[in-house]
N, C-alpha and C positions, 0 to 999 in steps of 0.2 A: 689411589683408592680413597673413597670417602671415609671420614673419621667415624669410629664407633662411639655411640653414646655410652659414657662411662658408668652410669648408675641408674637404678630403677627410678629414683626421684626425677632425674633429667628425662628419662623416657616418658614418664607420665606427663611432665610439663610440655613436652613436644607433641605427644599424642593427643592431648586435650584440644589444642587448636585445630589439629587435623580433623577431628570429629566435627568441628565447626565448619570446616571447609566442605564437608560432604553432607551435613544434615540440614534439614529444613529447606531443601531446594525448591519444594513445591509450595512453600508458604512464606515467601520473602516479603517483608514490608518495605515500603519506600525508605531510602536512606534519609537520615535526618542530619541536622547540624547546619552550620553556616557554610555558604558557598566558598568563602575565602579562608577556610580553616583546614589545615592538614595535620592529622595526628601521625606522629613518627614513632614507631616501635623499634627500639634499638637498645643494645646493652650500653650502659653508661660510659664505659671507657671508649668504646667505638664511636658513640655519638659525639663525644667531645672532640674527636679527631675529625669527623666529617661535618660538624655543625657549621663552620664557616662556609663550606662549599654548598650545603643545603640552603643556608640563608641567602647566599649570593644567587642561587638558582631560583628559589621559590619566593623569597621575601624581597624581591626587587622593588625599590621605591619608585613610584610614579608621582607626578605632580599634577593636581587637577584644579587649581594650583596648590591646594593643600598637599602635603606629603602623605601618601597612602602606600601601604605595601600590598602587593598582589595577593599574597597568601600569608597567613599567620601560622607558624609552626608550633606544635605542642607535642613535646617529647614525653613518652611514657615507657616504663620498663615492660619487658615481654610479658610479665605476669598480669598486666592490665589489658592485654590484647582483647580478651573477651568483653571488656567494658566498652570498647569502641567499635565493635563489629557492625553496628548499625549506622555508623557515620558515613558521610559522603566521600571523604578523601582520606586515604590511609597509605602510609609508606612503611614498609618493613625493610630495614637496612642492616646488613651484617656481612663481614667478610667470611670466606670459606674457612679460614684458619682461626676464626674467633673462638673464644673460650666460654662465652656466655650463653644463656638460654636462647636468645634471639638467633645467634649463630647456629646453634644446634637445630633450631626450627627451620632455618633457611636451608641448611644442609639436607634435612629430611624431606624437603619439598622437591629436590632435584633428583631426577633419575640419572643413571650413569652417563647417558649421552649428553644431557644438558649440563651435568656437572663438568664433563670434559670441555664443553664449549666455554663455560665460565673460566675454568682453569687455564685454557688457552687464550683467554682474553677476547674471545669472539662474541660473547654475549655478557651483559651485566644488568639489563633491566627486563623485567617481566611484568606485564600488566594483566590484571584480571578484572573484568567488568562484572558487576552484579554478583559478586562472590558471596557475601552474606546479606546483602540488601539490594533492592532495585535501584538502578541509577547510581551505583557506587563504583568507584575506581580504587582498587588496591594495587599498589606498585611495590614490587620486590626489587631491591637494589643489592647486588652482591658482586664480589670480585675476589681474586685469590687472597689478597691482603688489604688492610685498611688504607694503605697509601695508594694502592692502585684504584680502590673504590673512590677515594677522594678525587683523584685525577679524572676518572671517567665521568663523574658527576659534573665537574667543571667543563670538561671538553664537550659534553652533550647537554649543557644546561638549557639551551633554547628548545631542544627537542623534549626534554623532560618537563619543562614548564608548559609546553604546548599540549602535552597529554592531559594535564589537569585543567588547563583553560578550555580545551575542547570538551572535556567531560562536563565542565560547568556550563558551557554554552548550550550543550545538548539538553541539560536539565532545565535551564531557563527557557529554551525553545519549547519544550513540552508544556511548560507552564504558561507561556505567552500565546502560542498558536492554538487558540480554542475557537471553534466555530461560533460559540455564543458570544464571544467578545470581538467579533469580526464585522467590519462594515463592508459587506460584500458588494454593495451597490457602488461605492467609490472605487473599489478594486476593479470591478467590471467596467466602469466608465474609463478608467485609465487604460485598461487593456484595449478597449474598443477604439479610443482616440489615438493612442500612441504606440500600441503593440508591446507593452510591458506592464507589469504589476508589482506591487509590494504589499505586504501584509499591513492592513490598516486597522489598528485597534479601536475599540468602541469609543474611547474618549479622545481620539484624534480628530482634528478639524482640517478640512481642505482649505488652507489659508490663502493659497494663490494658485491659480491654474492659468499660466500665461503661454499659450501656444505660439505667440509671436516670438518668444524667446526660448522655446523648448524648455520650460521651467515649471516644475510642480513643487509646491511647498506644503508639507503636512506638519501641523503644529499640535503639540500636546501640552495640557496645563496652561492654556492661554491666560495671560494676565494674572498668573500666580507666582509664588516664589520658587517654583520648581518647573520651569519650562523645558521642553525638549522639542527640537526642530529637526526635521528631515527634509532634504530637498533632493530631487532628481533633475539633473540638467544634461542635455545631450546636444551635440553639434553634428549636423549632417555634413556629408562629403568631407569628413575629417581625414587626418593623416595620423598613422601610428607614431610619427616623429614628434607629435605633440605630447607624447607621454614622457615628460621630464618635469622636474620639480618647479622650474621657473614658469613653464606654461600652465601647469595645473594651479599654481598659486595665483597667477594672473587671472585665470578663468574664475576661480572661486571669488576673488576680490571683486571682480566685475559683477557677478551675479548678486552677491550679498550686499554690495554697495547700493544696488538698485532696489532690492526687495527686502532686505533685513534692515529696517529703519525704525528709529524710536517713534513713540506714539505721536510726538509733536513734530516729527520729521526733521528734527534739528541735527541728528547724527545717524550714522549708518555703521554696519558691521564690516570690519576688515580683519585680516590676519594680524596678530600682534607680533610685530617684527622684533620686539625686544625680548621675546620668549622663544625658546628652542622649538622648532618644528622638525620632526623626524620623518623621513621618507623611506619606504621599504618596498622592495619588490615582493609580491605575494601571489599566491594562487587564490583568486577570488571566484568561487563557484566554478572552478574549472577553467578560469580565464587568467591570463597574465594581467596583473594590475599593479598600479602604484598606490600604496596605502600611505596616507599622511596623518600624522598625529601632531596636533599643535594647540594653540590658543587663539581665540578671537577676542576682539574688544570693540566697543563703540568708539567711533572716531573722536568723540569728546572725552574718552577715557572714563566714562561714567559707569562702566561695567564690562564684564567679559566672562569667559569660561573656556572649557576645553571643547575640541571638535576632533572628529576623525572622518576621513573620506577614502573612498575607493574610486580610482579612475582607470578605465580600461577602453580599449579599442575593439569594436565588434566588426570583424572582417566581413561578415555577410551583409550588414546594412551600411557599412562604412561610417558608422557613428562612433563618436567618442562620448562615453558616458561618464558622468561624475555623480556618485551617490554619497551624500554628505549628512552627517549627524552632529548636532551641537547641543550643549547643555547650558542653561542659565539657571543656576540654583545657588546663589551666593551664600546661603545659610547652611548648606549641606555638603557632606562629602559626596563626591561625584563618580567614584570608581564604578559602582554598580549601575548608575544611570548611563554611563558611557557603554557599559557592557550590554545593557538592554537596547540601546540604539544600534549597536553593532549587530545584534540579533535581527533587528528590523531590517537593516541594510542587506543582510544576507538572505532575506526572504525574496529578493528581487528575482523575477522570472520574465523571460521573453515569451511571446506568444508561441513561437515555434517549439518551446520547451514544454508546453502544456498539451495534454491529450485533447482530442476532439470532443470527447464527452465533458471534460472539465470546462472547455471554452463554451460549449453549449449551455452548461449549467450556470456559468457566470453571466452569459447574455440573458438568461431567464431572469436574473436579478434586475436587469434594467427594464424588462417588460413588466415586472411586478410593480 
C-alpha cells in the first residue's frame, strides 16, 4: 500500500506542484534555458546516493577535441520545483520509500497500478513532454529504494540519455527547419539529379557537385573560423558486406583526400588515426546504419576537428550511402556544432519517400 502523507504541511507541499501539473495547459510558453542543462529535483540525502549514477549517465565527457560534457546537472530541492517549471530539461528523482518531500511528491503521482509496477521492478522511468512548457521533457525516476534506483539508472543509462538527446534534437530541428531559411532550388536540383535531398540552409554553399564520383559537398561558413562541411557520397551496385568499419573508413579517406583539400592544395583531409574513432550500429531514419564518430586532420597536421557519419545500404537502389558532417572551428567548443550537423544529416530523404505533391512543388523551384 502507498504511504500516507503524515502532516498538513507535507500535503500542501505535494499538492502545490500537482496544481502546476494541471494548470495553464492552454497557455504554455516555450521552454527556456540551455539545451545541455538538466535540473534535478531530489531530496538531498537521496541525491547524494544517486549523484554518481546520474553524472555517469548524463554528464558523459566527449572530446571535440576539447573535453565537453553532454549535459550539465543542476540539483535543486523539491521546494524549488516551481522555479524551474519553464526549463527545457527536468528530472524528478526519488525512491518510493524515501522520507523527503520529493519522495512524497513522486508517490502522489503514481496511481495504484503504476505504483505496483514500480514496486515489482517493472517500471522506473516516466517521461512527460510539454508538461509545464512547450518542447519540454520532464523525467520522473523512481524505484522501491535508493539502491535499486541507482542500479536501474546505470543499467539503462544509454536509454535515459537518448531521451534527453532526442528531445534536444527535436527542439533544434524546429528551430533549424524553417522555409524562410531554406535554399529550395539546391534541394530540388539534388532531388532531380540524384533522387535524394537534404535540408540546405540559407548560408550553405554547394561547394562541389561531382556526378562522376557520386559526391556532393555542402559548405557552411566558408573561409571563416567556424566552418561546417556536409557531404553525401554513394556507390552504385554496392554490397551490404561493405558495411564494416574498415570499408567505410577507406571510403571516407578516399573522398576527403580528393575533395577536402587546403587552399594551396598542399594537404588534404584524412581520418586522424592517432585519435579514437567509434563505430556504432544505429537506426538511421528507419534504416540499419553504421555511425562513426571520430576526428579528421589535414595530412600536414596543420588543423583538424571532429566528424560524424552515417553509412547504410539501400536495398531498393543497391546503393551504399555515406552521409558525413565535419567541423573546423579551432577557437570554439564544438559539441553544439556537431549536433547541428547531425540534425542536417537526419533531414536526408529519398524521392520515393516524398509525396507527389511535394515533388511537384520542388520541381517548380527549378522552373522559377
